[in-house]
Backbone as XML, in Angstrom:
<?xml version="1.0"?>
<chain id="A" units="angstrom">
  <residue number="1" name="MET">
    <atom name="N" x="125.679" y="84.539" z="86.021"/>
    <atom name="CA" x="126.122" y="85.902" z="86.132"/>
    <atom name="C" x="125.838" y="86.374" z="87.552"/>
  </residue>
  <residue number="2" name="LYS">
    <atom name="N" x="126.854" y="86.839" z="88.261"/>
    <atom name="CA" x="126.706" y="87.263" z="89.656"/>
    <atom name="C" x="126.748" y="88.779" z="89.735"/>
  </residue>
  <residue number="3" name="PHE">
    <atom name="N" x="125.667" y="89.372" z="90.242"/>
    <atom name="CA" x="125.576" y="90.819" z="90.337"/>
    <atom name="C" x="125.761" y="91.319" z="91.758"/>
  </residue>
  <residue number="4" name="THR">
    <atom name="N" x="125.355" y="90.533" z="92.731"/>
    <atom name="CA" x="125.333" y="91.005" z="94.108"/>
    <atom name="C" x="125.957" y="89.982" z="95.037"/>
  </residue>
  <residue number="5" name="SER">
    <atom name="N" x="126.207" y="90.421" z="96.252"/>
    <atom name="CA" x="126.746" y="89.504" z="97.251"/>
    <atom name="C" x="125.775" y="89.288" z="98.400"/>
  </residue>
  <residue number="6" name="GLU">
    <atom name="N" x="124.569" y="89.823" z="98.307"/>
    <atom name="CA" x="123.613" y="89.759" z="99.402"/>
    <atom name="C" x="122.977" y="88.376" z="99.575"/>
  </residue>
  <residue number="7" name="GLY">
    <atom name="N" x="122.997" y="87.544" z="98.570"/>
    <atom name="CA" x="122.344" y="86.244" z="98.673"/>
    <atom name="C" x="120.849" y="86.372" z="98.434"/>
  </residue>
  <residue number="8" name="ALA">
    <atom name="N" x="120.087" y="85.442" z="98.969"/>
    <atom name="CA" x="118.646" y="85.386" z="98.700"/>
    <atom name="C" x="117.859" y="86.222" z="99.705"/>
  </residue>
  <residue number="9" name="VAL">
    <atom name="N" x="118.204" y="87.501" z="99.819"/>
    <atom name="CA" x="117.553" y="88.368" z="100.806"/>
    <atom name="C" x="116.112" y="88.705" z="100.440"/>
  </residue>
  <residue number="10" name="LEU">
    <atom name="N" x="115.734" y="88.478" z="99.195"/>
    <atom name="CA" x="114.359" y="88.746" z="98.773"/>
    <atom name="C" x="113.558" y="87.461" z="98.595"/>
  </residue>
  <residue number="11" name="ALA">
    <atom name="N" x="114.014" y="86.400" z="99.228"/>
    <atom name="CA" x="113.297" y="85.124" z="99.129"/>
    <atom name="C" x="111.855" y="85.310" z="99.585"/>
  </residue>
  <residue number="12" name="GLY">
    <atom name="N" x="110.933" y="84.760" z="98.822"/>
    <atom name="CA" x="109.518" y="84.867" z="99.141"/>
    <atom name="C" x="108.848" y="86.112" z="98.587"/>
  </residue>
  <residue number="13" name="LYS">
    <atom name="N" x="109.627" y="87.002" z="97.979"/>
    <atom name="CA" x="109.067" y="88.220" z="97.390"/>
    <atom name="C" x="108.775" y="87.971" z="95.916"/>
  </residue>
  <residue number="14" name="SER">
    <atom name="N" x="107.673" y="88.531" z="95.450"/>
    <atom name="CA" x="107.277" y="88.426" z="94.054"/>
    <atom name="C" x="107.228" y="89.837" z="93.479"/>
  </residue>
  <residue number="15" name="ILE">
    <atom name="N" x="108.016" y="90.074" z="92.432"/>
    <atom name="CA" x="108.148" y="91.425" z="91.873"/>
    <atom name="C" x="107.700" y="91.439" z="90.419"/>
  </residue>
  <residue number="16" name="LEU">
    <atom name="N" x="106.851" y="92.401" z="90.108"/>
    <atom name="CA" x="106.377" y="92.612" z="88.745"/>
    <atom name="C" x="107.197" y="93.737" z="88.133"/>
  </residue>
  <residue number="17" name="VAL">
    <atom name="N" x="107.879" y="93.442" z="87.022"/>
    <atom name="CA" x="108.696" y="94.421" z="86.309"/>
    <atom name="C" x="108.004" y="94.748" z="84.987"/>
  </residue>
  <residue number="18" name="ILE">
    <atom name="N" x="107.772" y="96.034" z="84.767"/>
    <atom name="CA" x="107.187" y="96.472" z="83.502"/>
    <atom name="C" x="108.171" y="97.438" z="82.871"/>
  </residue>
  <residue number="19" name="GLU">
    <atom name="N" x="108.897" y="96.938" z="81.884"/>
    <atom name="CA" x="109.981" y="97.667" z="81.221"/>
    <atom name="C" x="110.002" y="97.279" z="79.754"/>
  </residue>
  <residue number="20" name="ASP">
    <atom name="N" x="109.955" y="98.262" z="78.863"/>
    <atom name="CA" x="109.884" y="97.966" z="77.435"/>
    <atom name="C" x="111.239" y="97.764" z="76.769"/>
  </residue>
  <residue number="21" name="GLU">
    <atom name="N" x="112.324" y="98.114" z="77.423"/>
    <atom name="CA" x="113.659" y="97.868" z="76.867"/>
    <atom name="C" x="114.070" y="96.445" z="77.242"/>
  </residue>
  <residue number="22" name="PRO">
    <atom name="N" x="114.169" y="95.543" z="76.252"/>
    <atom name="CA" x="114.429" y="94.133" z="76.558"/>
    <atom name="C" x="115.687" y="93.880" z="77.392"/>
  </residue>
  <residue number="23" name="LEU">
    <atom name="N" x="116.770" y="94.589" z="77.104"/>
    <atom name="CA" x="117.998" y="94.358" z="77.865"/>
    <atom name="C" x="117.854" y="94.803" z="79.320"/>
  </residue>
  <residue number="24" name="LEU">
    <atom name="N" x="117.221" y="95.947" z="79.533"/>
    <atom name="CA" x="116.997" y="96.418" z="80.906"/>
    <atom name="C" x="116.053" y="95.482" z="81.653"/>
  </residue>
  <residue number="25" name="GLN">
    <atom name="N" x="115.018" y="95.032" z="80.974"/>
    <atom name="CA" x="114.069" y="94.107" z="81.585"/>
    <atom name="C" x="114.783" y="92.826" z="82.009"/>
  </residue>
  <residue number="26" name="GLU">
    <atom name="N" x="115.583" y="92.281" z="81.117"/>
    <atom name="CA" x="116.318" y="91.046" z="81.409"/>
    <atom name="C" x="117.316" y="91.245" z="82.544"/>
  </residue>
  <residue number="27" name="LEU">
    <atom name="N" x="118.050" y="92.365" z="82.514"/>
    <atom name="CA" x="119.031" y="92.656" z="83.558"/>
    <atom name="C" x="118.353" y="92.835" z="84.909"/>
  </residue>
  <residue number="28" name="MET">
    <atom name="N" x="117.265" y="93.595" z="84.930"/>
    <atom name="CA" x="116.551" y="93.832" z="86.180"/>
    <atom name="C" x="116.057" y="92.512" z="86.778"/>
  </residue>
  <residue number="29" name="CYS">
    <atom name="N" x="115.471" y="91.669" z="85.950"/>
    <atom name="CA" x="114.971" y="90.377" z="86.439"/>
    <atom name="C" x="116.105" y="89.465" z="86.903"/>
  </residue>
  <residue number="30" name="ALA">
    <atom name="N" x="117.238" y="89.511" z="86.219"/>
    <atom name="CA" x="118.386" y="88.703" z="86.632"/>
    <atom name="C" x="118.893" y="89.146" z="88.005"/>
  </residue>
  <residue number="31" name="ILE">
    <atom name="N" x="118.969" y="90.439" z="88.227"/>
    <atom name="CA" x="119.422" y="90.964" z="89.516"/>
    <atom name="C" x="118.432" y="90.586" z="90.616"/>
  </residue>
  <residue number="32" name="LEU">
    <atom name="N" x="117.155" y="90.805" z="90.364"/>
    <atom name="CA" x="116.135" y="90.497" z="91.367"/>
    <atom name="C" x="116.078" y="89.001" z="91.665"/>
  </residue>
  <residue number="33" name="SER">
    <atom name="N" x="116.234" y="88.182" z="90.639"/>
    <atom name="CA" x="116.246" y="86.728" z="90.835"/>
    <atom name="C" x="117.453" y="86.303" z="91.660"/>
  </residue>
  <residue number="34" name="GLU">
    <atom name="N" x="118.598" y="86.918" z="91.397"/>
    <atom name="CA" x="119.788" y="86.598" z="92.179"/>
    <atom name="C" x="119.609" y="86.964" z="93.648"/>
  </residue>
  <residue number="35" name="LEU">
    <atom name="N" x="118.827" y="87.996" z="93.891"/>
    <atom name="CA" x="118.527" y="88.396" z="95.267"/>
    <atom name="C" x="117.470" y="87.500" z="95.902"/>
  </residue>
  <residue number="36" name="GLY">
    <atom name="N" x="116.910" y="86.573" z="95.122"/>
    <atom name="CA" x="115.976" y="85.598" z="95.659"/>
    <atom name="C" x="114.520" y="85.832" z="95.317"/>
  </residue>
  <residue number="37" name="ALA">
    <atom name="N" x="114.207" y="86.922" z="94.623"/>
    <atom name="CA" x="112.812" y="87.241" z="94.301"/>
    <atom name="C" x="112.335" y="86.455" z="93.086"/>
  </residue>
  <residue number="38" name="GLN">
    <atom name="N" x="111.023" y="86.234" z="93.041"/>
    <atom name="CA" x="110.365" y="85.722" z="91.841"/>
    <atom name="C" x="110.046" y="86.948" z="90.998"/>
  </residue>
  <residue number="39" name="CYS">
    <atom name="N" x="110.377" y="86.907" z="89.724"/>
    <atom name="CA" x="110.208" y="88.077" z="88.869"/>
    <atom name="C" x="109.324" y="87.735" z="87.674"/>
  </residue>
  <residue number="40" name="SER">
    <atom name="N" x="108.301" y="88.558" z="87.449"/>
    <atom name="CA" x="107.473" y="88.478" z="86.251"/>
    <atom name="C" x="107.708" y="89.764" z="85.484"/>
  </residue>
  <residue number="41" name="ALA">
    <atom name="N" x="107.824" y="89.687" z="84.147"/>
    <atom name="CA" x="108.149" y="90.886" z="83.377"/>
    <atom name="C" x="107.254" y="91.037" z="82.162"/>
  </residue>
  <residue number="42" name="PHE">
    <atom name="N" x="106.937" y="92.290" z="81.869"/>
    <atom name="CA" x="106.116" y="92.645" z="80.715"/>
    <atom name="C" x="106.657" y="93.914" z="80.090"/>
  </residue>
  <residue number="43" name="ALA">
    <atom name="N" x="106.383" y="94.100" z="78.799"/>
    <atom name="CA" x="106.906" y="95.243" z="78.059"/>
    <atom name="C" x="105.941" y="96.417" z="77.999"/>
  </residue>
  <residue number="44" name="ASN">
    <atom name="N" x="104.723" y="96.238" z="78.502"/>
    <atom name="CA" x="103.777" y="97.359" z="78.500"/>
    <atom name="C" x="102.864" y="97.261" z="79.719"/>
  </residue>
  <residue number="45" name="ALA">
    <atom name="N" x="102.282" y="98.404" z="80.063"/>
    <atom name="CA" x="101.461" y="98.482" z="81.273"/>
    <atom name="C" x="100.164" y="97.693" z="81.145"/>
  </residue>
  <residue number="46" name="GLU">
    <atom name="N" x="99.616" y="97.622" z="79.952"/>
    <atom name="CA" x="98.356" y="96.897" z="79.768"/>
    <atom name="C" x="98.509" y="95.427" z="80.156"/>
  </residue>
  <residue number="47" name="ASP">
    <atom name="N" x="99.585" y="94.781" z="79.673"/>
    <atom name="CA" x="99.806" y="93.376" z="80.015"/>
    <atom name="C" x="100.089" y="93.214" z="81.509"/>
  </residue>
  <residue number="48" name="GLY">
    <atom name="N" x="100.874" y="94.134" z="82.062"/>
    <atom name="CA" x="101.152" y="94.088" z="83.493"/>
    <atom name="C" x="99.892" y="94.256" z="84.320"/>
  </residue>
  <residue number="49" name="LEU">
    <atom name="N" x="99.023" y="95.173" z="83.903"/>
    <atom name="CA" x="97.769" y="95.401" z="84.613"/>
    <atom name="C" x="96.873" y="94.168" z="84.568"/>
  </residue>
  <residue number="50" name="MET">
    <atom name="N" x="96.825" y="93.490" z="83.436"/>
    <atom name="CA" x="96.010" y="92.271" z="83.326"/>
    <atom name="C" x="96.474" y="91.217" z="84.336"/>
  </residue>
  <residue number="51" name="VAL">
    <atom name="N" x="97.778" y="91.076" z="84.486"/>
    <atom name="CA" x="98.306" y="90.098" z="85.446"/>
    <atom name="C" x="98.005" y="90.549" z="86.867"/>
  </residue>
  <residue number="52" name="LEU">
    <atom name="N" x="98.141" y="91.836" z="87.139"/>
    <atom name="CA" x="97.803" y="92.351" z="88.462"/>
    <atom name="C" x="96.342" y="92.064" z="88.812"/>
  </residue>
  <residue number="53" name="LEU">
    <atom name="N" x="95.462" y="92.269" z="87.859"/>
    <atom name="CA" x="94.041" y="92.030" z="88.102"/>
    <atom name="C" x="93.757" y="90.557" z="88.365"/>
  </residue>
  <residue number="54" name="LYS">
    <atom name="N" x="94.488" y="89.668" z="87.710"/>
    <atom name="CA" x="94.300" y="88.230" z="87.921"/>
    <atom name="C" x="94.865" y="87.781" z="89.266"/>
  </residue>
  <residue number="55" name="ARG">
    <atom name="N" x="96.027" y="88.325" z="89.620"/>
    <atom name="CA" x="96.706" y="87.894" z="90.853"/>
    <atom name="C" x="96.308" y="88.707" z="92.065"/>
  </residue>
  <residue number="56" name="GLN">
    <atom name="N" x="95.586" y="89.793" z="91.862"/>
    <atom name="CA" x="95.181" y="90.713" z="92.925"/>
    <atom name="C" x="96.419" y="91.316" z="93.588"/>
  </residue>
  <residue number="57" name="ASP">
    <atom name="N" x="96.530" y="91.224" z="94.906"/>
    <atom name="CA" x="97.639" y="91.888" z="95.605"/>
    <atom name="C" x="98.750" y="90.909" z="95.986"/>
  </residue>
  <residue number="58" name="GLN">
    <atom name="N" x="99.018" y="89.948" z="95.149"/>
    <atom name="CA" x="100.021" y="88.950" z="95.469"/>
    <atom name="C" x="101.445" y="89.389" z="95.141"/>
  </residue>
  <residue number="59" name="TYR">
    <atom name="N" x="101.630" y="90.558" z="94.550"/>
    <atom name="CA" x="102.977" y="91.044" z="94.267"/>
    <atom name="C" x="103.494" y="91.848" z="95.451"/>
  </residue>
  <residue number="60" name="SER">
    <atom name="N" x="104.740" y="91.634" z="95.774"/>
    <atom name="CA" x="105.390" y="92.368" z="96.861"/>
    <atom name="C" x="105.782" y="93.768" z="96.428"/>
  </residue>
  <residue number="61" name="LEU">
    <atom name="N" x="106.044" y="93.939" z="95.110"/>
    <atom name="CA" x="106.525" y="95.209" z="94.574"/>
    <atom name="C" x="106.227" y="95.248" z="93.083"/>
  </residue>
  <residue number="62" name="VAL">
    <atom name="N" x="105.895" y="96.445" z="92.586"/>
    <atom name="CA" x="105.757" y="96.681" z="91.152"/>
    <atom name="C" x="106.824" y="97.693" z="90.763"/>
  </residue>
  <residue number="63" name="ILE">
    <atom name="N" x="107.626" y="97.346" z="89.753"/>
    <atom name="CA" x="108.609" y="98.269" z="89.190"/>
    <atom name="C" x="108.136" y="98.593" z="87.784"/>
  </residue>
  <residue number="64" name="VAL">
    <atom name="N" x="107.949" y="99.879" z="87.499"/>
    <atom name="CA" x="107.401" y="100.268" z="86.200"/>
    <atom name="C" x="108.188" y="101.433" z="85.608"/>
  </residue>
  <residue number="65" name="ASP">
    <atom name="N" x="108.535" y="101.298" z="84.342"/>
    <atom name="CA" x="109.147" y="102.389" z="83.589"/>
    <atom name="C" x="108.062" y="103.410" z="83.284"/>
  </residue>
  <residue number="66" name="HIS">
    <atom name="N" x="108.402" y="104.681" z="83.350"/>
    <atom name="CA" x="107.390" y="105.702" z="83.077"/>
    <atom name="C" x="107.024" y="105.758" z="81.594"/>
  </residue>
  <residue number="67" name="SER">
    <atom name="N" x="108.017" y="105.707" z="80.715"/>
    <atom name="CA" x="107.779" y="105.846" z="79.269"/>
    <atom name="C" x="107.579" y="104.473" z="78.651"/>
  </residue>
  <residue number="68" name="LEU">
    <atom name="N" x="106.334" y="104.081" z="78.510"/>
    <atom name="CA" x="106.000" y="102.768" z="77.972"/>
    <atom name="C" x="105.168" y="102.908" z="76.705"/>
  </residue>
  <residue number="69" name="PRO">
    <atom name="N" x="105.257" y="101.933" z="75.805"/>
    <atom name="CA" x="104.350" y="101.948" z="74.653"/>
    <atom name="C" x="102.937" y="101.612" z="75.123"/>
  </residue>
  <residue number="70" name="GLY">
    <atom name="N" x="101.963" y="102.034" z="74.363"/>
    <atom name="CA" x="100.576" y="101.737" z="74.714"/>
    <atom name="C" x="99.881" y="102.943" z="75.312"/>
  </residue>
  <residue number="71" name="ASP">
    <atom name="N" x="98.670" y="102.717" z="75.761"/>
    <atom name="CA" x="97.839" y="103.802" z="76.273"/>
    <atom name="C" x="98.111" y="104.149" z="77.729"/>
  </residue>
  <residue number="72" name="ILE">
    <atom name="N" x="98.635" y="103.211" z="78.502"/>
    <atom name="CA" x="98.877" y="103.445" z="79.926"/>
    <atom name="C" x="100.372" y="103.668" z="80.138"/>
  </residue>
  <residue number="73" name="LYS">
    <atom name="N" x="100.714" y="104.805" z="80.715"/>
    <atom name="CA" x="102.112" y="105.123" z="81.031"/>
    <atom name="C" x="102.407" y="104.708" z="82.465"/>
  </residue>
  <residue number="74" name="GLY">
    <atom name="N" x="103.671" y="104.758" z="82.827"/>
    <atom name="CA" x="104.107" y="104.284" z="84.136"/>
    <atom name="C" x="103.451" y="104.966" z="85.313"/>
  </residue>
  <residue number="75" name="LEU">
    <atom name="N" x="103.365" y="106.299" z="85.276"/>
    <atom name="CA" x="102.740" y="107.004" z="86.396"/>
    <atom name="C" x="101.259" y="106.690" z="86.511"/>
  </residue>
  <residue number="76" name="GLU">
    <atom name="N" x="100.612" y="106.468" z="85.382"/>
    <atom name="CA" x="99.191" y="106.094" z="85.402"/>
    <atom name="C" x="99.011" y="104.717" z="86.048"/>
  </residue>
  <residue number="77" name="LEU">
    <atom name="N" x="99.878" y="103.770" z="85.676"/>
    <atom name="CA" x="99.793" y="102.442" z="86.288"/>
    <atom name="C" x="100.104" y="102.536" z="87.782"/>
  </residue>
  <residue number="78" name="ALA">
    <atom name="N" x="101.095" y="103.345" z="88.134"/>
    <atom name="CA" x="101.440" y="103.515" z="89.546"/>
    <atom name="C" x="100.245" y="104.031" z="90.332"/>
  </residue>
  <residue number="79" name="ALA">
    <atom name="N" x="99.508" y="104.984" z="89.770"/>
    <atom name="CA" x="98.312" y="105.516" z="90.435"/>
    <atom name="C" x="97.237" y="104.445" z="90.570"/>
  </residue>
  <residue number="80" name="MET">
    <atom name="N" x="97.080" y="103.608" z="89.545"/>
    <atom name="CA" x="96.095" y="102.522" z="89.609"/>
    <atom name="C" x="96.451" y="101.529" z="90.710"/>
  </residue>
  <residue number="81" name="VAL">
    <atom name="N" x="97.731" y="101.192" z="90.808"/>
    <atom name="CA" x="98.180" y="100.252" z="91.842"/>
    <atom name="C" x="97.934" y="100.864" z="93.215"/>
  </residue>
  <residue number="82" name="ARG">
    <atom name="N" x="98.293" y="102.136" z="93.372"/>
    <atom name="CA" x="98.107" y="102.808" z="94.660"/>
    <atom name="C" x="96.629" y="102.806" z="95.069"/>
  </residue>
  <residue number="83" name="GLN">
    <atom name="N" x="95.743" y="103.015" z="94.095"/>
    <atom name="CA" x="94.314" y="103.074" z="94.401"/>
    <atom name="C" x="93.736" y="101.687" z="94.714"/>
  </residue>
  <residue number="84" name="ARG">
    <atom name="N" x="94.076" y="100.704" z="93.905"/>
    <atom name="CA" x="93.451" y="99.378" z="94.044"/>
    <atom name="C" x="94.162" y="98.475" z="95.053"/>
  </residue>
  <residue number="85" name="TRP">
    <atom name="N" x="95.502" y="98.586" z="95.129"/>
    <atom name="CA" x="96.302" y="97.757" z="96.031"/>
    <atom name="C" x="97.231" y="98.665" z="96.839"/>
  </residue>
  <residue number="86" name="PRO">
    <atom name="N" x="96.712" y="99.429" z="97.757"/>
    <atom name="CA" x="97.518" y="100.431" z="98.463"/>
    <atom name="C" x="98.693" y="99.856" z="99.260"/>
  </residue>
  <residue number="87" name="ALA">
    <atom name="N" x="98.646" y="98.593" z="99.606"/>
    <atom name="CA" x="99.742" y="97.979" z="100.354"/>
    <atom name="C" x="100.904" y="97.553" z="99.451"/>
  </residue>
  <residue number="88" name="THR">
    <atom name="N" x="100.719" y="97.600" z="98.134"/>
    <atom name="CA" x="101.766" y="97.183" z="97.198"/>
    <atom name="C" x="102.617" y="98.385" z="96.817"/>
  </residue>
  <residue number="89" name="PRO">
    <atom name="N" x="103.895" y="98.374" z="97.199"/>
    <atom name="CA" x="104.754" y="99.503" z="96.841"/>
    <atom name="C" x="105.062" y="99.519" z="95.343"/>
  </residue>
  <residue number="90" name="VAL">
    <atom name="N" x="105.332" y="100.734" z="94.831"/>
    <atom name="CA" x="105.651" y="100.921" z="93.417"/>
    <atom name="C" x="106.957" y="101.697" z="93.306"/>
  </residue>
  <residue number="91" name="LEU">
    <atom name="N" x="107.824" y="101.219" z="92.421"/>
    <atom name="CA" x="109.072" y="101.899" z="92.092"/>
    <atom name="C" x="108.992" y="102.293" z="90.623"/>
  </residue>
  <residue number="92" name="VAL">
    <atom name="N" x="109.004" y="103.602" z="90.350"/>
    <atom name="CA" x="108.931" y="104.116" z="88.986"/>
    <atom name="C" x="110.348" y="104.412" z="88.509"/>
  </residue>
  <residue number="93" name="THR">
    <atom name="N" x="110.665" y="103.982" z="87.287"/>
    <atom name="CA" x="111.971" y="104.277" z="86.699"/>
    <atom name="C" x="111.778" y="105.109" z="85.439"/>
  </residue>
  <residue number="94" name="SER">
    <atom name="N" x="112.805" y="105.886" z="85.108"/>
    <atom name="CA" x="112.755" y="106.674" z="83.877"/>
    <atom name="C" x="114.136" y="107.249" z="83.597"/>
  </residue>
  <residue number="95" name="GLY">
    <atom name="N" x="114.395" y="107.495" z="82.332"/>
    <atom name="CA" x="115.605" y="108.184" z="81.928"/>
    <atom name="C" x="115.426" y="109.689" z="81.978"/>
  </residue>
  <residue number="96" name="HIS">
    <atom name="N" x="114.220" y="110.127" z="82.295"/>
    <atom name="CA" x="113.900" y="111.548" z="82.408"/>
    <atom name="C" x="113.498" y="111.835" z="83.847"/>
  </residue>
  <residue number="97" name="ALA">
    <atom name="N" x="113.960" y="112.954" z="84.352"/>
    <atom name="CA" x="113.634" y="113.323" z="85.726"/>
    <atom name="C" x="112.131" y="113.548" z="85.870"/>
  </residue>
  <residue number="98" name="LEU">
    <atom name="N" x="111.605" y="113.119" z="86.978"/>
    <atom name="CA" x="110.200" y="113.349" z="87.313"/>
    <atom name="C" x="110.150" y="114.247" z="88.543"/>
  </residue>
  <residue number="99" name="ARG">
    <atom name="N" x="109.119" y="115.048" z="88.625"/>
    <atom name="CA" x="108.927" y="115.875" z="89.816"/>
    <atom name="C" x="108.412" y="114.982" z="90.941"/>
  </residue>
  <residue number="100" name="SER">
    <atom name="N" x="108.815" y="115.291" z="92.148"/>
    <atom name="CA" x="108.329" y="114.495" z="93.282"/>
    <atom name="C" x="106.816" y="114.594" z="93.395"/>
  </residue>
  <residue number="101" name="SER">
    <atom name="N" x="106.240" y="115.697" z="92.918"/>
    <atom name="CA" x="104.781" y="115.849" z="92.958"/>
    <atom name="C" x="104.082" y="114.911" z="91.968"/>
  </residue>
  <residue number="102" name="ASP">
    <atom name="N" x="104.839" y="114.355" z="91.002"/>
    <atom name="CA" x="104.266" y="113.392" z="90.057"/>
    <atom name="C" x="104.024" y="112.034" z="90.709"/>
  </residue>
  <residue number="103" name="LEU">
    <atom name="N" x="104.740" y="111.767" z="91.785"/>
    <atom name="CA" x="104.657" y="110.466" z="92.458"/>
    <atom name="C" x="103.740" y="110.537" z="93.661"/>
  </residue>
  <residue number="104" name="GLY">
    <atom name="N" x="103.121" y="109.425" z="93.971"/>
    <atom name="CA" x="102.352" y="109.336" z="95.205"/>
    <atom name="C" x="103.300" y="109.343" z="96.393"/>
  </residue>
  <residue number="105" name="ALA">
    <atom name="N" x="102.790" y="109.657" z="97.547"/>
    <atom name="CA" x="103.625" y="109.763" z="98.748"/>
    <atom name="C" x="104.379" y="108.467" z="99.050"/>
  </residue>
  <residue number="106" name="ASP">
    <atom name="N" x="103.793" y="107.339" z="98.714"/>
    <atom name="CA" x="104.408" y="106.050" z="99.029"/>
    <atom name="C" x="105.165" y="105.447" z="97.848"/>
  </residue>
  <residue number="107" name="GLN">
    <atom name="N" x="105.351" y="106.221" z="96.789"/>
    <atom name="CA" x="106.035" y="105.700" z="95.606"/>
    <atom name="C" x="107.457" y="106.239" z="95.533"/>
  </residue>
  <residue number="108" name="ARG">
    <atom name="N" x="108.309" y="105.454" z="94.919"/>
    <atom name="CA" x="109.720" y="105.805" z="94.803"/>
    <atom name="C" x="110.080" y="105.986" z="93.336"/>
  </residue>
  <residue number="109" name="PHE">
    <atom name="N" x="111.190" y="106.693" z="93.113"/>
    <atom name="CA" x="111.672" y="106.946" z="91.756"/>
    <atom name="C" x="113.122" y="106.526" z="91.658"/>
  </residue>
  <residue number="110" name="LEU">
    <atom name="N" x="113.469" y="105.853" z="90.555"/>
    <atom name="CA" x="114.836" y="105.436" z="90.277"/>
    <atom name="C" x="115.214" y="105.947" z="88.897"/>
  </residue>
  <residue number="111" name="MET">
    <atom name="N" x="116.189" y="106.839" z="88.856"/>
    <atom name="CA" x="116.633" y="107.443" z="87.595"/>
    <atom name="C" x="117.506" y="106.458" z="86.818"/>
  </residue>
  <residue number="112" name="LYS">
    <atom name="N" x="117.249" y="106.370" z="85.521"/>
    <atom name="CA" x="118.099" y="105.590" z="84.615"/>
    <atom name="C" x="119.203" y="106.501" z="84.100"/>
  </residue>
  <residue number="113" name="PRO">
    <atom name="N" x="120.360" y="106.001" z="83.837"/>
    <atom name="CA" x="120.794" y="104.615" z="84.070"/>
    <atom name="C" x="121.085" y="104.414" z="85.556"/>
  </residue>
  <residue number="114" name="TRP">
    <atom name="N" x="120.760" y="103.236" z="86.047"/>
    <atom name="CA" x="120.996" y="102.898" z="87.439"/>
    <atom name="C" x="122.076" y="101.825" z="87.524"/>
  </residue>
  <residue number="115" name="SER">
    <atom name="N" x="122.721" y="101.752" z="88.663"/>
    <atom name="CA" x="123.706" y="100.695" z="88.918"/>
    <atom name="C" x="123.003" y="99.551" z="89.646"/>
  </residue>
  <residue number="116" name="VAL">
    <atom name="N" x="123.666" y="98.436" z="89.751"/>
    <atom name="CA" x="123.121" y="97.298" z="90.490"/>
    <atom name="C" x="122.851" y="97.706" z="91.935"/>
  </residue>
  <residue number="117" name="GLN">
    <atom name="N" x="123.784" y="98.453" z="92.525"/>
    <atom name="CA" x="123.627" y="98.893" z="93.902"/>
    <atom name="C" x="122.442" y="99.848" z="94.048"/>
  </residue>
  <residue number="118" name="GLU">
    <atom name="N" x="122.262" y="100.759" z="93.081"/>
    <atom name="CA" x="121.136" y="101.696" z="93.143"/>
    <atom name="C" x="119.806" y="100.965" z="93.014"/>
  </residue>
  <residue number="119" name="LEU">
    <atom name="N" x="119.732" y="99.999" z="92.091"/>
    <atom name="CA" x="118.508" y="99.218" z="91.945"/>
    <atom name="C" x="118.216" y="98.450" z="93.224"/>
  </residue>
  <residue number="120" name="SER">
    <atom name="N" x="119.216" y="97.769" z="93.744"/>
    <atom name="CA" x="119.033" y="96.983" z="94.976"/>
    <atom name="C" x="118.572" y="97.873" z="96.125"/>
  </residue>
  <residue number="121" name="ALA">
    <atom name="N" x="119.231" y="99.017" z="96.306"/>
    <atom name="CA" x="118.875" y="99.929" z="97.394"/>
    <atom name="C" x="117.444" y="100.447" z="97.231"/>
  </residue>
  <residue number="122" name="ALA">
    <atom name="N" x="117.051" y="100.781" z="96.002"/>
    <atom name="CA" x="115.696" y="101.282" z="95.753"/>
    <atom name="C" x="114.653" y="100.198" z="96.026"/>
  </residue>
  <residue number="123" name="VAL">
    <atom name="N" x="114.950" y="98.967" z="95.640"/>
    <atom name="CA" x="114.024" y="97.850" z="95.889"/>
    <atom name="C" x="113.883" y="97.607" z="97.390"/>
  </residue>
  <residue number="124" name="PHE">
    <atom name="N" x="115.011" y="97.563" z="98.109"/>
    <atom name="CA" x="114.953" y="97.346" z="99.550"/>
    <atom name="C" x="114.190" y="98.472" z="100.237"/>
  </residue>
  <residue number="125" name="ALA">
    <atom name="N" x="114.431" y="99.718" z="99.838"/>
    <atom name="CA" x="113.739" y="100.870" z="100.437"/>
    <atom name="C" x="112.236" y="100.789" z="100.179"/>
  </residue>
  <residue number="126" name="ALA">
    <atom name="N" x="111.870" y="100.431" z="98.951"/>
    <atom name="CA" x="110.448" y="100.326" z="98.618"/>
    <atom name="C" x="109.769" y="99.229" z="99.435"/>
  </residue>
  <residue number="127" name="LEU">
    <atom name="N" x="110.430" y="98.109" z="99.586"/>
    <atom name="CA" x="109.848" y="96.999" z="100.338"/>
    <atom name="C" x="109.811" y="97.265" z="101.840"/>
  </residue>
  <residue number="128" name="ASP">
    <atom name="N" x="110.795" y="98.038" z="102.315"/>
    <atom name="CA" x="110.840" y="98.366" z="103.755"/>
    <atom name="C" x="109.975" y="99.564" z="104.095"/>
  </residue>
  <residue number="129" name="GLY">
    <atom name="N" x="109.532" y="100.303" z="103.067"/>
    <atom name="CA" x="108.728" y="101.484" z="103.314"/>
    <atom name="C" x="109.536" y="102.666" z="103.790"/>
  </residue>
  <residue number="130" name="ASP">
    <atom name="N" x="110.846" y="102.631" z="103.593"/>
    <atom name="CA" x="111.716" y="103.759" z="104.007"/>
    <atom name="C" x="111.836" y="104.804" z="102.929"/>
  </residue>
</chain>
């Protein structure tokens, strides 16, 4: 399945996706993989956090849905990442609008539903720090 024409522009990047909707999780990972990134995916923040703690700051980017099952929600995980791994950018997604004050200064927001181009642009912006 071909989503983009950019090629392997994210080669060498490792992205952690935390999304509880299986189809969105699969689609997001397929797009990121096509762009050349290594993608790890989890359905809740607790499992994602455990992997982050094991791998430390080896992820290039964390993408997290705000509304997740479990005790840790997306914005809470984003704050934890910002505190413990400040060099790791975070992209928060949600089907509900978030206030810019809900996000850290270095965090980005991607409204659902997103297009392939919107996801790609948000990932590139997060990785470039723009």
